[in-house]
All heavy atoms as a GROMACS GRO file, in nm:
protein
  476
    1MET      N    1   1.348  -1.781  -0.864
    1MET     CA    2   1.412  -1.686  -0.775
    1MET      C    3   1.319  -1.656  -0.658
    1MET      O    4   1.201  -1.634  -0.676
    1MET     CB    5   1.444  -1.557  -0.851
    1MET     CG    6   1.517  -1.457  -0.767
    1MET     SD    7   1.579  -1.317  -0.863
    1MET     CE    8   1.442  -1.206  -0.846
    2GLU      N    9   1.375  -1.656  -0.540
    2GLU     CA   10   1.297  -1.628  -0.419
    2GLU      C   11   1.270  -1.479  -0.408
    2GLU      O   12   1.357  -1.396  -0.429
    2GLU     CB   13   1.377  -1.674  -0.296
    2GLU     CG   14   1.302  -1.658  -0.167
    2GLU     CD   15   1.384  -1.704  -0.048
    2GLU    OE1   16   1.454  -1.805  -0.060
    2GLU    OE2   17   1.377  -1.636   0.055
    3GLN      N   18   1.145  -1.446  -0.379
    3GLN     CA   19   1.107  -1.306  -0.366
    3GLN      C   20   1.132  -1.259  -0.224
    3GLN      O   21   1.097  -1.327  -0.128
    3GLN     CB   22   0.960  -1.288  -0.401
    3GLN     CG   23   0.917  -1.144  -0.400
    3GLN     CD   24   0.777  -1.128  -0.454
    3GLN    OE1   25   0.727  -1.214  -0.524
    3GLN    NE2   26   0.714  -1.020  -0.420
    4LYS      N   27   1.194  -1.142  -0.212
    4LYS     CA   28   1.221  -1.086  -0.079
    4LYS      C   29   1.091  -1.034  -0.019
    4LYS      O   30   1.004  -0.984  -0.090
    4LYS     CB   31   1.320  -0.972  -0.088
    4LYS     CG   32   1.458  -1.011  -0.131
    4LYS     CD   33   1.551  -0.893  -0.109
    4LYS     CE   34   1.620  -0.853  -0.235
    4LYS     NZ   35   1.702  -0.735  -0.219
    5ARG      N   36   1.081  -1.040   0.112
    5ARG     CA   37   0.964  -0.990   0.183
    5ARG      C   38   0.972  -0.839   0.200
    5ARG      O   39   0.872  -0.769   0.190
    5ARG     CB   40   0.953  -1.059   0.319
    5ARG     CG   41   0.834  -1.016   0.400
    5ARG     CD   42   0.825  -1.096   0.528
    5ARG     NE   43   0.719  -1.048   0.610
    5ARG     CZ   44   0.598  -1.100   0.613
    5ARG    NH1   45   0.569  -1.203   0.538
    5ARG    NH2   46   0.505  -1.050   0.691
    6PHE      N   47   1.091  -0.788   0.228
    6PHE     CA   48   1.109  -0.645   0.252
    6PHE      C   49   1.196  -0.586   0.141
    6PHE      O   50   1.306  -0.634   0.116
    6PHE     CB   51   1.173  -0.619   0.388
    6PHE     CG   52   1.088  -0.666   0.503
    6PHE    CD1   53   1.114  -0.785   0.567
    6PHE    CD2   54   0.979  -0.591   0.543
    6PHE    CE1   55   1.035  -0.828   0.671
    6PHE    CE2   56   0.898  -0.633   0.647
    6PHE     CZ   57   0.927  -0.752   0.712
    7LEU      N   58   1.144  -0.483   0.076
    7LEU     CA   59   1.213  -0.419  -0.036
    7LEU      C   60   1.229  -0.270  -0.007
    7LEU      O   61   1.151  -0.211   0.068
    7LEU     CB   62   1.133  -0.434  -0.165
    7LEU     CG   63   1.098  -0.575  -0.210
    7LEU    CD1   64   1.005  -0.569  -0.332
    7LEU    CD2   65   1.223  -0.653  -0.243
    8SER      N   66   1.327  -0.209  -0.072
    8SER     CA   67   1.340  -0.064  -0.064
    8SER      C   68   1.227  -0.002  -0.148
    8SER      O   69   1.159  -0.071  -0.223
    8SER     CB   70   1.475  -0.019  -0.119
    8SER     OG   71   1.480  -0.039  -0.259
    9ILE      N   72   1.210   0.126  -0.136
    9ILE     CA   73   1.107   0.195  -0.214
    9ILE      C   74   1.136   0.180  -0.364
    9ILE      O   75   1.047   0.150  -0.443
    9ILE     CB   76   1.098   0.343  -0.173
    9ILE    CG1   77   1.040   0.353  -0.031
    9ILE    CG2   78   1.014   0.423  -0.271
    9ILE    CD1   79   1.038   0.492   0.027
   10LYS      N   80   1.262   0.198  -0.402
   10LYS     CA   81   1.298   0.186  -0.544
   10LYS      C   82   1.277   0.043  -0.595
   10LYS      O   83   1.229   0.024  -0.706
   10LYS     CB   84   1.443   0.229  -0.567
   10LYS     CG   85   1.460   0.379  -0.562
   10LYS     CD   86   1.601   0.419  -0.598
   10LYS     CE   87   1.617   0.567  -0.583
   10LYS     NZ   88   1.638   0.636  -0.706
   11GLU      N   89   1.315  -0.056  -0.515
   11GLU     CA   90   1.295  -0.196  -0.555
   11GLU      C   91   1.147  -0.227  -0.571
   11GLU      O   92   1.106  -0.297  -0.664
   11GLU     CB   93   1.356  -0.291  -0.452
   11GLU     CG   94   1.506  -0.292  -0.448
   11GLU     CD   95   1.561  -0.372  -0.332
   11GLU    OE1   96   1.495  -0.381  -0.226
   11GLU    OE2   97   1.673  -0.422  -0.346
   12THR      N   98   1.066  -0.173  -0.481
   12THR     CA   99   0.921  -0.195  -0.488
   12THR      C  100   0.864  -0.131  -0.615
   12THR      O  101   0.784  -0.192  -0.684
   12THR     CB  102   0.851  -0.138  -0.364
   12THR    OG1  103   0.908  -0.198  -0.246
   12THR    CG2  104   0.702  -0.165  -0.366
   13ALA      N  105   0.908  -0.010  -0.645
   13ALA     CA  106   0.860   0.059  -0.765
   13ALA      C  107   0.900  -0.017  -0.892
   13ALA      O  108   0.823  -0.021  -0.988
   13ALA     CB  109   0.914   0.201  -0.768
   14LYS      N  110   1.016  -0.078  -0.892
   14LYS     CA  111   1.063  -0.153  -1.010
   14LYS      C  112   0.978  -0.276  -1.039
   14LYS      O  113   0.981  -0.328  -1.150
   14LYS     CB  114   1.209  -0.192  -0.993
   14LYS     CG  115   1.304  -0.076  -1.014
   14LYS     CD  116   1.448  -0.119  -1.002
   14LYS     CE  117   1.541  -0.001  -1.017
   14LYS     NZ  118   1.681  -0.039  -1.001
   15THR      N  119   0.902  -0.324  -0.942
   15THR     CA  120   0.815  -0.440  -0.966
   15THR      C  121   0.698  -0.401  -1.055
   15THR      O  122   0.634  -0.488  -1.114
   15THR     CB  123   0.759  -0.499  -0.835
   15THR    OG1  124   0.671  -0.404  -0.773
   15THR    CG2  125   0.869  -0.539  -0.739
   16GLY      N  126   0.668  -0.271  -1.062
   16GLY     CA  127   0.561  -0.223  -1.148
   16GLY      C  128   0.424  -0.219  -1.081
   16GLY      O  129   0.325  -0.180  -1.143
   17ILE      N  130   0.417  -0.254  -0.955
   17ILE     CA  131   0.288  -0.256  -0.886
   17ILE      C  132   0.241  -0.116  -0.846
   17ILE      O  133   0.121  -0.090  -0.835
   17ILE     CB  134   0.294  -0.350  -0.764
   17ILE    CG1  135   0.154  -0.378  -0.714
   17ILE    CG2  136   0.379  -0.292  -0.653
   17ILE    CD1  137   0.144  -0.491  -0.617
   18ILE      N  138   0.336  -0.024  -0.827
   18ILE     CA  139   0.304   0.111  -0.783
   18ILE      C  140   0.421   0.202  -0.822
   18ILE      O  141   0.535   0.154  -0.830
   18ILE     CB  142   0.279   0.114  -0.629
   18ILE    CG1  143   0.220   0.248  -0.584
   18ILE    CG2  144   0.403   0.077  -0.552
   18ILE    CD1  145   0.173   0.248  -0.439
   19THR      N  146   0.393   0.327  -0.846
   19THR     CA  147   0.501   0.418  -0.882
   19THR      C  148   0.579   0.459  -0.757
   19THR      O  149   0.527   0.456  -0.645
   19THR     CB  150   0.448   0.546  -0.950
   19THR    OG1  151   0.369   0.618  -0.856
   19THR    CG2  152   0.368   0.513  -1.075
   20GLU      N  153   0.703   0.498  -0.779
   20GLU     CA  154   0.787   0.542  -0.667
   20GLU      C  155   0.726   0.664  -0.600
   20GLU      O  156   0.725   0.674  -0.477
   20GLU     CB  157   0.928   0.572  -0.717
   20GLU     CG  158   1.023   0.609  -0.608
   20GLU     CD  159   1.166   0.631  -0.657
   20GLU    OE1  160   1.198   0.587  -0.769
   20GLU    OE2  161   1.244   0.692  -0.581
   21HIS      N  162   0.674   0.756  -0.679
   21HIS     CA  163   0.615   0.878  -0.624
   21HIS      C  164   0.496   0.847  -0.533
   21HIS      O  165   0.488   0.899  -0.421
   21HIS     CB  166   0.572   0.971  -0.738
   21HIS     CG  167   0.508   1.098  -0.692
   21HIS    ND1  168   0.579   1.201  -0.635
   21HIS    CD2  169   0.379   1.137  -0.691
   21HIS    CE1  170   0.496   1.298  -0.601
   21HIS    NE2  171   0.374   1.262  -0.636
   22LEU      N  172   0.405   0.764  -0.580
   22LEU     CA  173   0.288   0.729  -0.499
   22LEU      C  174   0.328   0.654  -0.372
   22LEU      O  175   0.273   0.679  -0.264
   22LEU     CB  176   0.189   0.645  -0.581
   22LEU     CG  177   0.059   0.608  -0.512
   22LEU    CD1  178  -0.015   0.732  -0.461
   22LEU    CD2  179  -0.031   0.531  -0.607
   23LEU      N  180   0.426   0.565  -0.385
   23LEU     CA  181   0.472   0.492  -0.268
   23LEU      C  182   0.534   0.585  -0.165
   23LEU      O  183   0.508   0.574  -0.045
   23LEU     CB  184   0.570   0.383  -0.309
   23LEU     CG  185   0.620   0.292  -0.198
   23LEU    CD1  186   0.505   0.227  -0.122
   23LEU    CD2  187   0.711   0.185  -0.256
   24ARG      N  188   0.613   0.682  -0.213
   24ARG     CA  189   0.672   0.779  -0.120
   24ARG      C  190   0.565   0.864  -0.051
   24ARG      O  191   0.577   0.898   0.067
   24ARG     CB  192   0.773   0.868  -0.192
   24ARG     CG  193   0.900   0.796  -0.229
   24ARG     CD  194   1.008   0.888  -0.284
   24ARG     NE  195   1.122   0.813  -0.329
   24ARG     CZ  196   1.218   0.764  -0.250
   24ARG    NH1  197   1.210   0.785  -0.120
   24ARG    NH2  198   1.319   0.697  -0.299
   25GLN      N  199   0.459   0.895  -0.123
   25GLN     CA  200   0.347   0.968  -0.061
   25GLN      C  201   0.281   0.882   0.047
   25GLN      O  202   0.247   0.932   0.154
   25GLN     CB  203   0.243   1.006  -0.166
   25GLN     CG  204   0.285   1.119  -0.256
   25GLN     CD  205   0.178   1.155  -0.357
   25GLN    OE1  206   0.102   1.070  -0.403
   25GLN    NE2  207   0.173   1.282  -0.393
   26MET      N  208   0.263   0.754   0.020
   26MET     CA  209   0.204   0.664   0.119
   26MET      C  210   0.292   0.653   0.244
   26MET      O  211   0.241   0.653   0.356
   26MET     CB  212   0.181   0.524   0.059
   26MET     CG  213   0.071   0.519  -0.044
   26MET     SD  214   0.054   0.355  -0.117
   26MET     CE  215  -0.013   0.263   0.022
   27VAL      N  216   0.423   0.647   0.223
   27VAL     CA  217   0.516   0.641   0.336
   27VAL      C  218   0.505   0.768   0.420
   27VAL      O  219   0.497   0.763   0.543
   27VAL     CB  220   0.661   0.618   0.288
   27VAL    CG1  221   0.760   0.635   0.403
   27VAL    CG2  222   0.676   0.480   0.224
   28ALA      N  223   0.502   0.883   0.354
   28ALA     CA  224   0.494   1.011   0.425
   28ALA      C  225   0.366   1.023   0.507
   28ALA      O  226   0.366   1.082   0.615
   28ALA     CB  227   0.503   1.126   0.325
   29LYS      N  228   0.257   0.964   0.457
   29LYS     CA  229   0.129   0.969   0.527
   29LYS      C  230   0.116   0.858   0.631
   29LYS      O  231   0.016   0.852   0.702
   29LYS     CB  232   0.014   0.956   0.428
   29LYS     CG  233  -0.001   1.073   0.335
   29LYS     CD  234  -0.115   1.047   0.238
   29LYS     CE  235  -0.127   1.154   0.133
   29LYS     NZ  236  -0.232   1.122   0.034
   30GLY      N  237   0.213   0.768   0.636
   30GLY     CA  238   0.207   0.656   0.730
   30GLY      C  239   0.115   0.545   0.682
   30GLY      O  240   0.068   0.464   0.763
   31GLU      N  241   0.087   0.538   0.552
   31GLU     CA  242  -0.007   0.440   0.498
   31GLU      C  243   0.060   0.317   0.438
   31GLU      O  244  -0.007   0.221   0.406
   31GLU     CB  245  -0.092   0.506   0.390
   31GLU     CG  246  -0.178   0.619   0.441
   31GLU     CD  247  -0.251   0.694   0.331
   31GLU    OE1  248  -0.222   0.668   0.212
   31GLU    OE2  249  -0.336   0.778   0.364
   32ALA      N  250   0.192   0.321   0.421
   32ALA     CA  251   0.262   0.208   0.359
   32ALA      C  252   0.306   0.109   0.467
   32ALA      O  253   0.360   0.149   0.570
   32ALA     CB  254   0.383   0.258   0.282
   33PRO      N  255   0.285  -0.020   0.444
   33PRO     CA  256   0.330  -0.119   0.541
   33PRO      C  257   0.481  -0.136   0.534
   33PRO      O  258   0.537  -0.151   0.424
   33PRO     CB  259   0.258  -0.247   0.498
   33PRO     CG  260   0.233  -0.229   0.352
   33PRO     CD  261   0.214  -0.082   0.332
   34GLY      N  262   0.547  -0.129   0.646
   34GLY     CA  263   0.691  -0.144   0.649
   34GLY      C  264   0.751  -0.077   0.770
   34GLY      O  265   0.681  -0.046   0.867
   35PHE      N  266   0.882  -0.055   0.765
   35PHE     CA  267   0.951   0.003   0.880
   35PHE      C  268   1.075   0.078   0.831
   35PHE      O  269   1.121   0.059   0.720
   35PHE     CB  270   0.992  -0.107   0.978
   35PHE     CG  271   1.089  -0.207   0.919
   35PHE    CD1  272   1.225  -0.190   0.934
   35PHE    CD2  273   1.043  -0.316   0.846
   35PHE    CE1  274   1.314  -0.281   0.878
   35PHE    CE2  275   1.131  -0.407   0.791
   35PHE     CZ  276   1.267  -0.390   0.807
   36TYR      N  277   1.126   0.162   0.919
   36TYR     CA  278   1.250   0.234   0.890
   36TYR      C  279   1.367   0.154   0.947
   36TYR      O  280   1.364   0.110   1.061
   36TYR     CB  281   1.249   0.373   0.954
   36TYR     CG  282   1.177   0.476   0.870
   36TYR    CD1  283   1.045   0.508   0.896
   36TYR    CD2  284   1.241   0.539   0.765
   36TYR    CE1  285   0.978   0.601   0.818
   36TYR    CE2  286   1.176   0.633   0.687
   36TYR     CZ  287   1.044   0.663   0.715
   36TYR     OH  288   0.978   0.755   0.638
   37ALA      N  289   1.468   0.136   0.865
   37ALA     CA  290   1.596   0.079   0.909
   37ALA      C  291   1.695   0.195   0.897
   37ALA      O  292   1.746   0.224   0.789
   37ALA     CB  293   1.637  -0.037   0.820
   38GLY      N  294   1.713   0.264   1.006
   38GLY     CA  295   1.791   0.388   1.002
   38GLY      C  296   1.708   0.493   0.931
   38GLY      O  297   1.595   0.523   0.971
   39THR      N  298   1.760   0.547   0.821
   39THR     CA  299   1.685   0.647   0.745
   39THR      C  300   1.617   0.586   0.623
   39THR      O  301   1.550   0.658   0.548
   39THR     CB  302   1.780   0.759   0.698
   39THR    OG1  303   1.884   0.702   0.617
   39THR    CG2  304   1.841   0.834   0.816
   40HIS      N  305   1.632   0.457   0.602
   40HIS     CA  306   1.577   0.391   0.485
   40HIS      C  307   1.449   0.316   0.520
   40HIS      O  308   1.446   0.240   0.616
   40HIS     CB  309   1.678   0.292   0.425
   40HIS     CG  310   1.805   0.357   0.383
   40HIS    ND1  311   1.818   0.425   0.264
   40HIS    CD2  312   1.924   0.368   0.446
   40HIS    CE1  313   1.941   0.472   0.255
   40HIS    NE2  314   2.007   0.440   0.365
   41PHE      N  315   1.344   0.339   0.440
   41PHE     CA  316   1.218   0.269   0.462
   41PHE      C  317   1.220   0.137   0.389
   41PHE      O  318   1.256   0.130   0.271
   41PHE     CB  319   1.100   0.354   0.412
   41PHE     CG  320   0.966   0.299   0.456
   41PHE    CD1  321   0.919   0.324   0.584
   41PHE    CD2  322   0.890   0.223   0.370
   41PHE    CE1  323   0.797   0.274   0.624
   41PHE    CE2  324   0.767   0.172   0.410
   41PHE     CZ  325   0.721   0.198   0.538
   42ARG      N  326   1.182   0.030   0.456
   42ARG     CA  327   1.173  -0.102   0.396
   42ARG      C  328   1.025  -0.138   0.387
   42ARG      O  329   0.953  -0.138   0.486
   42ARG     CB  330   1.246  -0.208   0.481
   42ARG     CG  331   1.392  -0.175   0.506
   42ARG     CD  332   1.472  -0.162   0.381
   42ARG     NE  333   1.489  -0.292   0.318
   42ARG     CZ  334   1.560  -0.314   0.210
   42ARG    NH1  335   1.620  -0.215   0.150
   42ARG    NH2  336   1.570  -0.433   0.159
   43VAL      N  337   0.979  -0.168   0.267
   43VAL     CA  338   0.839  -0.197   0.240
   43VAL      C  339   0.812  -0.346   0.260
   43VAL      O  340   0.886  -0.430   0.208
   43VAL     CB  341   0.803  -0.157   0.095
   43VAL    CG1  342   0.658  -0.191   0.064
   43VAL    CG2  343   0.831  -0.010   0.071
   44ASN      N  344   0.707  -0.376   0.335
   44ASN     CA  345   0.662  -0.516   0.347
   44ASN      C  346   0.582  -0.544   0.220
   44ASN      O  347   0.464  -0.509   0.211
   44ASN     CB  348   0.578  -0.533   0.472
   44ASN     CG  349   0.537  -0.676   0.495
   44ASN    OD1  350   0.511  -0.751   0.400
   44ASN    ND2  351   0.531  -0.716   0.620
   45TYR      N  352   0.647  -0.603   0.122
   45TYR     CA  353   0.589  -0.620  -0.011
   45TYR      C  354   0.460  -0.702  -0.011
   45TYR      O  355   0.360  -0.659  -0.070
   45TYR     CB  356   0.693  -0.678  -0.106
   45TYR     CG  357   0.645  -0.684  -0.248
   45TYR    CD1  358   0.635  -0.569  -0.325
   45TYR    CD2  359   0.607  -0.805  -0.306
   45TYR    CE1  360   0.590  -0.573  -0.455
   45TYR    CE2  361   0.562  -0.809  -0.437
   45TYR     CZ  362   0.553  -0.694  -0.511
   45TYR     OH  363   0.508  -0.698  -0.639
   46PRO      N  364   0.455  -0.818   0.056
   46PRO     CA  365   0.329  -0.894   0.055
   46PRO      C  366   0.211  -0.817   0.116
   46PRO      O  367   0.099  -0.822   0.066
   46PRO     CB  368   0.361  -1.019   0.138
   46PRO     CG  369   0.509  -1.034   0.129
   46PRO     CD  370   0.562  -0.893   0.121
   47MET      N  371   0.238  -0.741   0.222
   47MET     CA  372   0.131  -0.662   0.284
   47MET      C  373   0.088  -0.547   0.192
   47MET      O  374  -0.031  -0.514   0.187
   47MET     CB  375   0.175  -0.608   0.419
   47MET     CG  376   0.180  -0.715   0.527
   47MET     SD  377   0.226  -0.649   0.688
   47MET     CE  378   0.081  -0.554   0.729
   48LEU      N  379   0.182  -0.487   0.120
   48LEU     CA  380   0.149  -0.380   0.026
   48LEU      C  381   0.060  -0.434  -0.086
   48LEU      O  382  -0.040  -0.371  -0.122
   48LEU     CB  383   0.275  -0.318  -0.033
   48LEU     CG  384   0.250  -0.208  -0.138
   48LEU    CD1  385   0.181  -0.088  -0.075
   48LEU    CD2  386   0.381  -0.168  -0.204
   49VAL      N  387   0.093  -0.550  -0.138
   49VAL     CA  388   0.012  -0.612  -0.244
   49VAL      C  389  -0.129  -0.637  -0.193
   49VAL      O  390  -0.227  -0.604  -0.261
   49VAL     CB  391   0.077  -0.744  -0.293
   49VAL    CG1  392  -0.017  -0.819  -0.385
   49VAL    CG2  393   0.208  -0.715  -0.363
   50ALA      N  394  -0.142  -0.690  -0.072
   50ALA     CA  395  -0.274  -0.716  -0.014
   50ALA      C  396  -0.351  -0.586   0.006
   50ALA      O  397  -0.472  -0.579  -0.022
   50ALA     CB  398  -0.260  -0.789   0.119
   51LYS      N  399  -0.283  -0.482   0.051
   51LYS     CA  400  -0.349  -0.352   0.073
   51LYS      C  401  -0.398  -0.293  -0.059
   51LYS      O  402  -0.511  -0.245  -0.068
   51LYS     CB  403  -0.252  -0.255   0.140
   51LYS     CG  404  -0.310  -0.119   0.166
   51LYS     CD  405  -0.213  -0.031   0.242
   51LYS     CE  406  -0.275   0.102   0.270
   51LYS     NZ  407  -0.281   0.134   0.411
   52LEU      N  408  -0.314  -0.297  -0.162
   52LEU     CA  409  -0.354  -0.243  -0.292
   52LEU      C  410  -0.467  -0.325  -0.354
   52LEU      O  411  -0.558  -0.269  -0.417
   52LEU     CB  412  -0.234  -0.237  -0.386
   52LEU     CG  413  -0.124  -0.139  -0.345
   52LEU    CD1  414  -0.004  -0.151  -0.438
   52LEU    CD2  415  -0.176   0.003  -0.342
   53ASP      N  416  -0.465  -0.457  -0.336
   53ASP     CA  417  -0.575  -0.542  -0.383
   53ASP      C  418  -0.706  -0.504  -0.316
   53ASP      O  419  -0.811  -0.495  -0.381
   53ASP     CB  420  -0.545  -0.690  -0.359
   53ASP     CG  421  -0.445  -0.748  -0.457
   53ASP    OD1  422  -0.422  -0.687  -0.563
   53ASP    OD2  423  -0.392  -0.857  -0.427
   54ALA      N  424  -0.701  -0.483  -0.184
   54ALA     CA  425  -0.821  -0.445  -0.110
   54ALA      C  426  -0.872  -0.309  -0.156
   54ALA      O  427  -0.992  -0.288  -0.170
   54ALA     CB  428  -0.793  -0.444   0.039
   55MET      N  429  -0.779  -0.216  -0.182
   55MET     CA  430  -0.819  -0.082  -0.226
   55MET      C  431  -0.882  -0.088  -0.364
   55MET      O  432  -0.980  -0.021  -0.390
   55MET     CB  433  -0.698   0.010  -0.228
   55MET     CG  434  -0.648   0.048  -0.090
   55MET     SD  435  -0.491   0.135  -0.090
   55MET     CE  436  -0.536   0.288  -0.169
   56SER      N  437  -0.828  -0.170  -0.452
   56SER     CA  438  -0.882  -0.179  -0.588
   56SER      C  439  -1.016  -0.251  -0.592
   56SER      O  440  -1.097  -0.230  -0.682
   56SER     CB  441  -0.783  -0.247  -0.683
   56SER     OG  442  -0.770  -0.383  -0.649
   57ALA      N  443  -1.041  -0.336  -0.492
   57ALA     CA  444  -1.167  -0.408  -0.484
   57ALA      C  445  -1.275  -0.322  -0.419
   57ALA      O  446  -1.389  -0.365  -0.406
   57ALA     CB  447  -1.150  -0.537  -0.404
   58GLY      N  448  -1.238  -0.202  -0.374
   58GLY     CA  449  -1.335  -0.113  -0.314
   58GLY      C  450  -1.350  -0.132  -0.165
   58GLY      O  451  -1.430  -0.066  -0.101
   59GLY      N  452  -1.270  -0.220  -0.108
   59GLY     CA  453  -1.273  -0.243   0.036
   59GLY      C  454  -1.189  -0.142   0.109
   59GLY      O  455  -1.116  -0.064   0.049
   60VAL      N  456  -1.200  -0.144   0.239
   60VAL     CA  457  -1.120  -0.055   0.321
   60VAL      C  458  -0.997  -0.132   0.367
   60VAL      O  459  -1.009  -0.232   0.436
   60VAL     CB  460  -1.200  -0.006   0.445
   60VAL    CG1  461  -1.114   0.080   0.533
   60VAL    CG2  462  -1.322   0.070   0.400
   61ALA      N  463  -0.881  -0.088   0.326
   61ALA     CA  464  -0.756  -0.156   0.363
   61ALA      C  465  -0.712  -0.109   0.499
   61ALA      O  466  -0.724   0.009   0.533
   61ALA     CB  467  -0.649  -0.127   0.260
   62GLN      N  468  -0.659  -0.201   0.576
   62GLN     CA  469  -0.611  -0.166   0.710
   62GLN      C  470  -0.463  -0.186   0.721
   62GLN      O  471  -0.404  -0.268   0.669
   62GLN     CB  472  -0.680  -0.252   0.815
   62GLN     CG  473  -0.827  -0.224   0.818
   62GLN     CD  474  -0.897  -0.308   0.926
   62GLN    OE1  475  -0.835  -0.384   0.997
   62GLN    NE2  476  -1.026  -0.293   0.934
   0.00000   0.00000   0.00000
């Protein structure tokens, strides 16, 4: 199955990589990679994975 590049917050949380609550906090702070499509935030999933990997490795994610 082909993985989508842009997911909703709920779809992203269902992958198990991050909780919905933490992701919503990141969106509110402007820290989550993605964009708004109307009132819905779409997460750039590959960029989020890279950001979380960098954070867990102790690096500074951009």
